[in-house]
VEXDREN-2710 file (C-alpha; in Angstrom, 1 decimal):
% VEXDREN-2710
k/r/px/py/pz
1/MET/33.7/79.1/111.2
2/LYS/35.6/79.1/108.0
3/VAL/39.4/78.8/108.0
4/ALA/42.3/78.4/105.5
5/ARG/44.8/75.8/106.7
6/PHE/48.3/75.5/105.2
7/ILE/48.9/71.8/104.4
8/GLU/52.1/72.0/102.4
9/PRO/53.6/74.4/99.7
10/GLY/51.0/75.0/97.0
11/ASN/48.2/73.5/99.1
12/ILE/45.9/75.4/101.4
13/GLU/42.5/73.9/102.4
14/ILE/39.4/75.9/103.2
15/CYS/37.7/74.1/106.2
16/GLU/34.7/74.5/108.4
17/GLU/35.6/74.2/112.1
18/PRO/34.2/75.1/115.5
19/ILE/35.0/78.6/116.9
20/PRO/38.0/78.2/119.3
21/LEU/37.7/78.6/123.0
22/PRO/40.1/80.9/124.7
23/LYS/42.6/79.5/127.2
24/SER/43.6/81.4/130.3
25/GLY/45.2/84.7/129.3
26/GLU/43.7/84.6/125.8
27/ILE/41.0/86.3/123.9
28/VAL/39.1/85.1/120.8
29/VAL/39.1/87.7/118.0
30/LYS/36.5/87.9/115.3
31/VAL/38.7/88.8/112.3
32/LYS/37.6/91.7/110.1
33/ASN/40.5/92.3/107.7
34/SER/43.6/90.3/107.1
35/GLY/46.5/91.4/104.8
36/ILE/48.5/89.0/102.8
37/CYS/52.3/89.5/103.5
38/GLY/55.2/88.5/101.3
39/THR/56.1/86.0/104.0
40/ASP/52.7/84.2/103.5
41/HIS/53.5/84.1/99.8
42/HIS/57.0/82.7/100.4
43/ILE/55.6/80.0/102.7
44/PHE/52.9/79.1/100.3
45/THR/55.2/78.8/97.3
46/GLY/57.9/76.9/99.2
47/LYS/60.6/79.6/99.0
48/VAL/60.7/79.5/102.8
49/LYS/60.8/76.0/104.2
50/GLY/60.6/74.7/107.7
51/LEU/59.1/77.9/109.2
52/VAL/55.5/76.7/109.4
53/ASP/54.2/73.2/110.4
54/SER/51.5/71.6/108.3
55/GLY/48.0/72.5/109.6
56/ILE/48.7/76.1/110.7
57/ILE/46.4/78.9/109.7
58/LEU/48.6/81.6/108.2
59/GLY/48.0/85.4/108.4
60/HIS/49.8/87.8/110.7
61/GLU/48.6/91.2/109.5
62/PHE/45.0/91.5/110.8
63/SER/42.5/93.4/112.8
64/GLY/39.1/92.5/114.3
65/GLU/37.0/92.7/117.4
66/VAL/37.0/90.8/120.7
67/TYR/34.5/88.0/120.6
68/THR/35.1/86.1/123.8
69/ILE/37.5/86.5/126.8
70/GLY/39.3/83.9/128.7
71/GLU/40.2/83.7/132.4
72/ASN/42.8/86.0/133.8
73/VAL/42.4/88.7/131.2
74/ILE/42.0/92.3/132.1
75/GLY/41.6/95.5/130.0
76/PHE/39.3/94.0/127.3
77/SER/35.6/93.8/126.7
78/GLU/33.6/92.0/124.1
79/GLU/33.3/93.9/120.8
80/ASP/36.5/96.0/121.5
81/PRO/38.2/96.8/118.2
82/VAL/41.8/95.6/118.2
83/ALA/44.9/95.3/116.0
84/ILE/47.3/92.3/116.5
85/GLU/51.0/92.2/117.2
86/PRO/51.9/88.7/115.9
87/ASN/55.3/88.3/117.5
88/LEU/55.3/86.6/120.9
89/TYR/58.2/86.7/123.3
90/CYS/59.2/84.8/126.4
91/GLY/60.4/87.8/128.4
92/SER/63.0/85.8/130.3
93/CYS/65.8/84.9/127.8
94/HIS/69.1/86.8/127.3
95/TYR/67.7/88.9/124.4
96/CYS/64.4/89.7/126.0
97/ARG/66.2/90.9/129.2
98/ASN/68.5/93.1/127.1
99/ALA/66.0/95.1/125.1
100/LYS/66.4/92.9/122.0
101/LYS/63.2/90.9/122.3
102/HIS/62.9/90.5/118.5
103/PHE/65.7/87.9/118.8
104/CYS/64.0/86.1/121.6
105/GLU/65.4/82.6/122.0
106/ASN/61.9/81.2/122.5
107/TRP/60.1/83.3/119.8
108/SER/56.8/82.3/118.4
109/ALA/54.3/84.1/116.2
110/ILE/50.6/84.2/115.4
111/GLY/50.1/83.0/111.8
112/ILE/53.5/81.2/111.8
113/SER/53.8/78.9/114.8
114/ARG/50.2/79.1/116.0
115/ASP/46.9/79.9/114.1
116/GLY/46.6/83.3/112.6
117/GLY/44.2/85.6/110.8
118/PHE/43.2/83.6/107.7
119/GLY/40.1/82.4/109.6
120/GLU/36.9/84.0/110.8
121/TYR/37.9/83.6/114.5
122/VAL/41.3/83.1/116.2
123/SER/42.4/82.7/119.8
124/ILE/45.4/84.8/120.7
125/PRO/47.3/85.9/123.9
126/ALA/45.6/89.0/125.2
127/SER/49.0/90.6/125.3
128/ALA/49.1/90.6/121.5
129/ALA/46.0/92.8/121.1
130/TYR/46.2/96.6/120.9
131/HIS/43.1/98.7/121.3
132/LEU/42.3/100.8/118.2
133/PRO/42.2/104.6/118.5
134/LYS/38.9/106.2/117.7
135/GLY/38.4/106.6/114.0
136/LEU/40.8/103.9/112.9
137/ASP/38.9/101.4/110.8
138/PHE/39.6/97.7/110.4
139/LYS/41.1/98.0/106.9
140/LYS/43.7/100.5/108.0
141/ALA/44.3/98.7/111.3
142/ALA/45.4/95.6/109.4
143/PHE/48.5/97.6/108.4
144/PHE/49.4/97.8/112.1
145/GLU/52.2/95.2/111.9
146/PRO/53.8/96.3/108.6
147/MET/53.7/100.0/109.7
148/ALA/55.4/99.1/113.0
149/CYS/58.1/97.3/110.9
150/VAL/58.5/100.4/108.7
151/LEU/58.9/102.7/111.8
152/HIS/61.6/100.3/113.2
153/GLY/63.4/100.6/109.8
154/ILE/63.3/104.4/110.0
155/GLU/64.7/104.2/113.6
156/ARG/67.5/101.8/112.5
157/GLY/68.4/104.2/109.7
158/ARG/68.5/107.1/112.2
159/VAL/66.6/109.2/109.7
160/LYS/66.6/112.9/110.7
161/VAL/64.5/115.9/109.7
162/GLY/66.1/117.4/106.6
163/ASP/67.7/114.2/105.3
164/ASN/67.6/113.1/101.7
165/VAL/66.3/109.5/101.6
166/LEU/66.1/107.0/98.7
167/ILE/63.5/104.2/98.9
168/GLN/64.2/101.3/96.6
169/GLY/61.0/99.5/95.8
170/ALA/57.5/101.1/95.6
171/GLY/55.4/98.2/96.7
172/SER/53.1/98.5/99.7
173/ILE/56.0/98.8/102.1
174/GLY/57.6/101.5/99.9
175/GLN/54.3/103.4/100.0
176/LEU/54.2/103.2/103.8
177/PHE/57.8/104.4/104.0
178/THR/57.0/107.3/101.7
179/GLN/54.1/108.6/103.8
180/SER/55.9/108.0/107.1
181/LEU/59.0/109.9/106.0
182/LYS/56.9/112.7/104.7
183/ASN/55.3/113.0/108.1
184/LEU/58.7/113.0/109.7
185/GLY/59.9/116.0/107.7
186/VAL/62.7/114.7/105.6
187/ALA/64.0/117.1/102.9
188/ASN/63.6/115.0/99.8
189/ILE/62.1/111.5/99.2
190/PHE/63.5/109.6/96.2
191/ILE/61.8/106.4/95.3
192/SER/62.7/103.9/92.5
193/ASP/60.8/101.0/90.9
194/ILE/60.1/99.4/87.5
195/ASP/56.3/99.9/87.8
196/SER/55.1/103.3/86.7
197/GLN/51.7/102.9/88.4
198/LYS/53.4/102.3/91.8
199/LEU/55.6/105.3/91.3
200/LYS/52.6/107.4/90.4
201/LEU/51.0/106.5/93.7
202/ALA/54.2/107.3/95.6
203/LYS/54.2/110.7/94.0
204/GLN/50.6/111.1/95.2
205/PHE/51.7/110.2/98.7
206/GLY/54.4/112.9/98.7
207/ALA/57.6/111.5/97.0
208/ASP/59.6/114.3/95.6
209/TYR/61.3/112.3/92.9
210/THR/60.1/109.0/91.3
211/ILE/62.5/107.1/89.2
212/ASN/61.7/104.3/86.8
213/VAL/64.9/102.4/86.7
214/LYS/64.0/100.8/83.3
215/GLU/64.1/104.3/81.8
216/THR/66.6/106.2/84.0
217/ASN/70.1/105.5/85.4
218/LEU/69.3/105.7/89.1
219/SER/72.8/106.4/90.3
220/GLU/73.4/109.2/87.9
221/PHE/70.0/110.7/88.7
222/ILE/70.7/110.7/92.5
223/LYS/74.1/112.3/92.0
224/GLU/72.7/115.0/89.8
225/GLU/70.0/115.9/92.3
226/THR/72.3/115.9/95.3
227/ASN/75.2/118.0/94.0
228/HIS/77.1/114.7/93.4
229/ARG/77.1/113.9/97.2
230/GLY/74.4/111.3/97.4
231/VAL/71.7/110.7/99.9
232/GLN/72.1/110.3/103.6
233/VAL/69.9/107.2/103.9
234/ILE/68.9/104.5/101.5
235/ILE/66.1/102.1/102.5
236/ASP/66.1/98.9/100.4
237/ALA/62.5/97.7/100.4
238/ALA/62.9/95.6/97.3
239/GLY/64.8/92.7/98.8
240/LEU/67.1/92.3/95.8
241/THR/70.7/91.5/96.4
242/SER/71.6/93.2/93.1
243/THR/70.6/96.7/94.5
244/ILE/73.0/96.6/97.4
245/PRO/76.4/97.2/95.8
246/THR/75.1/100.1/93.7
247/ALA/73.4/101.5/96.7
248/LEU/76.7/102.3/98.3
249/ASP/77.7/104.5/95.3
250/MET/74.6/106.6/95.9
251/LEU/75.3/107.3/99.6
252/GLU/76.7/110.5/100.9
253/ASN/79.9/110.1/103.1
254/THR/78.7/108.8/106.5
255/GLY/75.5/107.6/104.9
256/ARG/73.5/104.5/105.7
257/VAL/71.9/101.6/103.8
258/VAL/69.0/99.9/105.6
259/ILE/68.4/96.4/104.4
260/PHE/64.6/96.1/105.0
261/GLY/63.3/93.9/102.2
262/VAL/64.0/90.2/102.6
263/PRO/66.9/89.2/100.3
264/ASN/67.7/85.7/99.2
265/GLU/69.2/84.0/102.2
266/ILE/72.0/82.2/100.3
267/LYS/73.0/84.8/97.7
268/ASN/76.2/86.8/98.2
269/VAL/77.1/90.3/97.1
270/GLU/80.4/91.8/96.4
271/ILE/81.4/95.1/98.0
272/ARG/84.6/96.9/98.7
273/PRO/85.3/97.1/102.4
274/TYR/87.6/100.1/101.8
275/GLU/84.6/102.2/100.8
276/ILE/83.0/101.4/104.2
277/TYR/86.2/102.3/106.0
278/ARG/87.2/105.5/104.0
279/ARG/83.7/107.0/103.7
280/GLU/82.3/105.8/107.1
281/ILE/79.2/104.4/105.5
282/GLU/77.0/101.8/107.2
283/ILE/75.1/98.7/106.1
284/ILE/72.3/98.1/108.6
285/GLY/69.7/95.4/109.0
286/SER/66.1/96.0/110.0
287/PHE/64.2/93.0/111.3
288/THR/60.6/93.0/112.5
289/ASN/59.0/95.6/114.9
290/PRO/60.1/95.2/118.5
291/TYR/59.2/98.5/120.1
292/THR/57.2/100.5/117.6
293/ASN/53.7/99.2/118.0
294/GLU/52.1/102.2/119.7
295/ALA/53.9/104.6/117.3
296/SER/52.4/102.5/114.5
297/LEU/48.9/103.3/115.7
298/GLU/49.7/107.0/115.8
299/MET/51.2/107.0/112.3
300/LEU/48.3/105.1/110.9
301/LYS/46.0/108.0/111.9
302/LYS/48.1/110.3/109.7
303/ILE/48.4/108.4/106.4
304/GLU/46.3/106.9/103.7
305/THR/46.0/103.2/103.1
306/ASP/42.9/102.7/100.9
307/PRO/44.9/103.4/97.7
308/ILE/47.4/100.8/98.7
309/ILE/44.8/98.1/99.0
310/THR/44.5/97.1/95.3
311/ASN/42.6/93.9/95.9
312/GLN/40.0/92.9/98.5
313/ILE/39.0/89.2/98.5
314/LYS/37.0/86.6/100.4
315/LEU/38.6/83.8/102.2
316/ASP/37.4/81.2/99.6
317/ASN/39.6/83.1/97.1
318/LEU/42.7/83.3/99.2
319/VAL/44.8/81.2/96.8
320/GLN/43.4/82.0/93.4
321/TYR/43.0/85.8/93.8
322/GLY/45.4/86.3/96.7
323/LEU/48.5/84.2/97.1
324/ASN/48.8/83.4/93.4
325/ILE/48.8/87.0/92.2
326/LEU/50.8/88.8/95.0
327/GLY/53.8/90.5/93.4
328/LYS/52.1/90.8/89.9
329/SER/52.2/94.2/88.1
330/GLY/49.7/96.6/89.6
331/VAL/49.1/94.6/92.8
332/LEU/50.1/96.2/96.1
333/LYS/48.3/95.0/99.2
334/ILE/45.7/92.3/99.1
335/GLN/43.4/92.0/102.0
336/VAL/41.0/89.2/103.0
337/GLN/37.8/90.9/104.2
338/PHE/35.4/88.9/106.4
END
């Protein structure tokens, strides 16, 4: 089989290897579609260091079919179509036993601490595989993990029917938020970006207002369209520290900012604590997808993902036409197709 092994930042090697054998409690998945995440890009470019050991196969957003089944596995048959939850938890630490398993003290992850989906076959714990509903294809199923993260973000923001919501960032995650919020019945979806093509797609997906911040003052626009009150929830999907202080000005009293995009881990921002006190506003983090996997499969049945996939590539081109161009203008989701 063909795999792409991470050697060091800037260096991924395409190798031919034997198909892995499943250990007890594992299944081998024949990978069909594998999305490239921003985390993969950060690891490859060296922006995130120490998270992945040399020799690991990256890729944690993938789908496929069961190829072989190890001992002590029930509930799966060969050729079953599955989506993969990459996060693995011990189930016995303080956080796992207090319904906070995404902070597991013994956390590991497929595509991070063990081999992932940038290979033709991968052995995974059977507990990480979810059966696909009928009609859900492999391309869409590779959005399983990011969609679960999006739904966790919506839960963290306590978004309600009738809320006005601003999404900052119209990348692939912003597009998933747009469609999910539309399905949940919010009053108005505002979405901002600097890329007109991405905003055009968000409009197609149901955004009520699209704002190119290179052309329009976002804060003034939001105030005008909300009777100078602001929105109830802001979801920051851009991961830019510069957007956080201005986000507070666009919130209605008692509003909430959800920090979803991954900001720079050492940069600080300046805010006025008095504003948080006086207006009862909240700044909330949203990290990974602990309890939204089955909801993700349901939401995927209701949304479109094909327009979000701007690039489909082969594994041989993972670096040149995948990791090297992620984040460029016009590029949303890149998937490796096997």
